[in-house]
N, C-alpha and C positions, 0 to 999 in steps of 0.2 A: 574482528570483523563479524558483525552480528548478522548481516544479510548474506547468508551462505549462497554461493554460486555453484551450480552443478558443473561437473566436468563438461568441457566442450567436445570431448571425444564422442563421435557418433558412429555406432555400428552401421555397417553397410545396409541400406534399405534393399529389400527384396524387389528387384526391378520388375519381375513379372507381375507381382501383386500390385506394385505401384502403378504400372501402366493400366492394369484393370481398374484400379481405384480412380485414376485420373479420368478414365472414360465415364465412371459413375458420377464424378463431381463436375464434369465438363460443363453441363448445363448450368449448374449452380455458379460456376466461375463467371459465366457471362453475366448472370444477374448480380453477382457480387461486385463486378467492375462498375456497375451502374447504380450502386447503392446511393441513397440520398445522404446529405450531410448529417452529422451527429445531432445537430439542433432539430432536424425534422425527421430523423430516422424512425420515429415511433409511429409514423403514418404508414409504415410498411405493411404489405399484405401478410407478413409473418407476425404481426403484432398479436400476442396472445389475447384470447377472448376474456371477457369478464369471468366466465366460469373457470377458465384455467388460472385466473389470477387469485383464486382462493387457495391459500396455502394448505397443504394437507397436514392434519394433526398427526404428529409422529409420536408413537408410543415408545416407551423405554426399551422395548425389545424389537422394534421395527427396524428394518434395514433402511439406511439412508442412501438415496441414489444421487450421484454427483453428475452435474454438467460442468464442464471446464472450458473456459474461454481463454485461449492462449497457453496451451500445455506444452510449450517448447521444451523438449527433453534436455537440451543443453543449456537452459537458462533457469531463471527462478521458477518458472512453471514446472520444469522437470523436478526441482527440489520438492515441490508440493506433491507432484504425481508419485514420486518415489515413496513419500511418507504415507500417502493414501493407500498405495498398494501394499506397503509393508504392514500397515495396521488394519487391513481390510477385515481380518477375522475378529480381532479383539474390539475394533470399533464398530463392527457390523455395518460396513459401508462398501459400496461398489460403484464403479463408473457406469453411467448410463449413456453418455454421449460427450463429444468434444467438438470444439469449433476453433478454427484458425484460418486467417486469410492466406498464409504462406503454405502452398500445397505440400512442400517438402516437410516442413515442421508438422503439418497435420497428419500426413501418412506415417511419418517416423514415430510420432506419439501413439497413433492408433495401433501400430504393430507392437510397441512395447506394452501397451495397456491390454491388448488382446480384444479390441472391440471389432464387431463386424463393420464392413465398409459403409453400411447405411446408417451408422451412428457417428459418422465423422462429417462435419459440415463446414463449408466455407463461410456461411452466413449464420451468425450467432442467433439471429431472430428466428431463422428456420429451425434451429436446434430447439429453441424454447417452445415453438409451436408444435413440432412433430414428435417431441419426446416429452409428453406431459407428466410422466412419472418422475421427472427430475424434482428432487426436494431442495437441493442446495446447489448454488453456483459458485465456483471458484473463478475469480477474475485475476489473471496474471499477465495482463497485456501492457503495452506502453501507457504511460500515465495520461496521455492526451485522449485515450479511449476509455478510461475507467468510468467516466460519467455515463456515457451511452450504454456500456455493457452492464454496469451495476444497476442503473436505473431501469433498463428493460427487464432485467431479472427480477427486481423488486416488484415492478408493475405486473409481472407474471406470477406473483405470489411465491417466489423462490427466496429462501434464506441465502444470504450472501457473505462470502469471505472474499474481501477485496484487498489485494496487496497494497502496501503503501507506495506512494502517497495516495490519499483518498481520490484526488483528481488533480486538475491544474489550476482552476480559478476560484475566486471567492464565490462567485455566483453559482458555479457548479456545486461547490461544497454545501451551500445553503439549500439548493434544490434537492440534493441527495439526502440531506437531513430531513427535509420536509417529506420526501417520498418514503423514507424508512419509517418515520413516525406515523405517517398516514396508513401505510400498508401493514404496519405492525410485524414486519418480518424481523428475524434475528440478523444482526449485522455485526461483522467483525472486520476491523482494518488490520492488515498484517504487520503491525508493530509489535513483534513478539516480546519485546521488553516489558510490555504491560502485564504479561503473565508471570514475570519474575517476582517471587514473593518479597524480594528486597524492597521494592517500591510500595508494596501493600503494607509492609511493616512500618515504613516511614510515614505513610499516609495515616495509619492508626495512631502513631505517636503525635503527629502534628494535630490531628483532630481532637486530641485530649485537651489542647489549649495550654498545656504547661510550658510550652516554649515561646509563647507570645506570638504576635502576628508576624507573617512573612515580610521581609524587607526586600530581598532580592535573591535571585538564583542564577547559577551559571551551568553551562554544559557545552560539549563540543563533540564533533565527529571529524577526525583528521586521519588521512591516509597518505601514503607515498609509494611510488613504484617506478621502476625504470621504464615501463611501457607507457605509463600515463593512465589515469583513471578512466575506466570503461573501455579501454582499448583491448582488454582481454576477451571481449566478445568477438569471435571470428567472423570473417567476411566470406560467406558461402560462395564458392566458385560457380555453383549452378543457379544462383539467384538472379532473376531478371525482373523487369518491371511487370511482366505478365504473370509469372508464377508467384510473385509476392503480392500481386494486386495492389500496386503502388498507389494508384489513384484512390483506392479505398483507404489505405493506410493514412493518406493525407487529408481525408475528408474533413476532419474537425479543424484543420489549419486555415487560418485567414489567408496566408500567403502560400502558394503552391510552388513546388520545386520539381526539377527533373529527377528521375530515378537516380539514387545515389546509395550505394551499399553502406557507406559510413552512416548516412542518415537512417537507414532501415535497421541496421544491426547495432549501431552505437548511438542510438537516438538521444540518450541522456546528455549528449554534448551540444544539443541544439535547442534553442528556445521554442521552436515550433511544436516540439513534442514533450518538453521537460522543463522543470524549474531548476535543473542542475543539482548542485550540492544541497540546496534548500529543499528540493523536492525528493531527492533520493536518500539523503543521509539524515537530514534534520528530523524526519518523523520518528526515528529511533531515539532521538534525544528529547524532543518536545513532549510526545505523548506519555512516556513513562514518568517524566519529572512533573508534568501537570497532574498526573494521577497521584504521585507522591504528595503533592501540595494540595490535593483535594480541590483543584480548580474546576469550577463549572460555569465560568463566565468567558465571553468572547473578549478579545483585546480591544483597546481603544486607540493605541498608537503603535506604529512599527517603523523603525528606521534600519537601513542597511548600508554597509560599505564593503568594498572589496575590489578585486581587479583580476585580470588575466595576466599572471606574472611569469609563469614558466611554460605551461602547457598551451601552446599557440594554435593547436589543431582543433579548436572548439569555439563556440560562441559564449558559453556560460563561464563564469569566473572560476578560477581554481582556488581562490581564497575569498572568503566572505565572512563578515561579522554582522550580527543582527541583534537588535534590542527590541524587546516586546514589553509594552506597558499595559497593565490590566486595570480595570475600573477600581479594584480594591487598593490600587496605589503601588503595588510591588512591580518590579521589573525582572525580566528574564533575559540574560545575555547569552548569546550563542556564538560559537566560532566553528567555522568549517574550512578545511583545507585539504587539497589532494596533492600537495607538493611538500608537505612536512607532516609526519605522523604524530608529533607530540602535541597533545591537546590540553584542555583545562580539566582539572579534577571536578567531577560533578559535585555541586555544592548548593545547599539551601541555607540561606542566612535568615534567621529570625531575630526578633528583638532580644531574646534571652539565650540563644545558642546558635552554633554553626554545625550543620550536619553535612559531613562529607561521606561519599560512598563510591563504590567502584561500578563502572558501567559494564555491560555485557556479561553479567552473571557472576561477578566476583563475590557478592554477598557480604562484603565487609562494610560496616557502617561505623564511623567515628563521630562522636558527639562531643563538642567542646563548649562548655558554658561561657557566657559572657561574664565579665568581671563585676557586673552590677547585680548578680544574683548568686545566692548560695543554696538555691532550691534544686539545682541541676548538677549532677555529678558527671565529670568527664568519664566517658566510657568507650570501649571498643567491643564490638560484638559481631558475630557471624550469623547471618540469616540462613537457616537450614534449607536445603534443596534449591538454592539460588541458581539461576541460569536463564538464558534467553533462548531456550530450545523452541524451534518452529513447531515441532509436533506437539509440544505441550500447549501451544497457542491454538493449534488446530483442534485439539481435544477439548479445550475450553469452549470453542465455538460449537462443536458438535454436542457437547453436554447441554449447552443452552438451547440448542434446537430441540433436543429431546425433553427438556424439563423447563417449562415456563418460569419456574421459581428461580432459575439460575440466570446469571447475567454474563455477557461476554466482557472480557477485560479491556477491550478497545471498542466500545459500542459507537454508534453513529454520533452521539453527543460529543464524546471526547474526540472522535475522528474529525468532526466538523470544526471544532475549536482549533485543533492542531492544524488543519488545512488552511483555515483563515489566517492563522499566524504565518504559515509558509507562503501563501499566495500574496499576502500583503508585503512580506519581506522581499519576495522576488520583484514585485512591482516597485517597491521603494528603491531597490538597486537599479533596476532598468530605467526608471523615470527620474532618478537622482533627486528624490524628495521624500519627506516623511509621509506615511500613509495613515490617515485617520479613519476610524471605523466607529459607527454608532452601534454599541452593543445592545441597545434597546430596540431600535428599528431594524437592526441587522442589515446595514447597508454601508457601503464605502462613502465617505464624506468627500 
């Protein structure tokens, strides 16, 4: 399991402080409930000015100030928060502000981080406007909000670490790519496998050309549990439509729903907020293997099959298969399942060899030559320091922020290609058809 989930155990919130805090944010709560949709949210009075949108040049010894959108202590946001606090001395990094629409999560995270009450915001745009010293923004919100949150941060001149998946749709992915390239901010998508040296070793080997052209590749992400995937996120008894700001949560959605704790806390089970297995799990497979194959092109065709076989408490399938075809001619086959944990061995097949390796940090690589060549020897090797540690991926991002000569391991170019593959796959499944994409004009056909 590469996407570590923080413990859902939550220490008791100090009620006196919380009451005082809610008085402070009460006015903001009214404004948050009336926020405009994600598509038009950038017209907000909190939109940063052009002056603010100029990213600060950060020296090697300068402290980096973090703004965090969605720092839920009991979820993936809390995983990142813990690492940032753990490494704040050696990384020379500190929290400047946080934002979250759920008042309980906001106050809970604020107390753990130790921020004053005026550095906790219900409106992320207000955070960007009122705390200009923010250098980098962590986005760890549900995926239907990634586009709005990350784009606003980039337009404000902030470097961005955005959890996977990049966003929800093809159009959002392409817009985020355009924004990142135009604003020249440092961008990292949270597919930490791209920082595993195993994939970089394979990329160097394939770039040598000695294995011949890539023919096809395979990968998978499979899980199984008695509770059912994503049901490990608890349903807070104190959550209401008011304190979660439910209408804000649903703003990017085309179809609105009544308040439902399942939808708010276990949002990955529903199409309105997630692409299911394809959005949550496939980024951990697609991005690292594309990196290993040195792929820098968008797909041209995607097909998907699957169904809801066992887990009936959701809209997204519990079993899905996807094939991606690239302009170079090779295909990439993916399998995802949340009712059987046995997946496919990650494999890249070239004309002259087959390269098999272990996912999630095993570091083992097995190379088998094809019978038509005597120029490649069968080999087993172990890549040193292999692993898919989240804090190594965070450090790669911060190093790139401080040094323009360094690059992130999952930059916007790789993130956008990965997301287009995912979004086309989800549409192919839902619409029961093959999805065609023009990699030159960057549009769905």
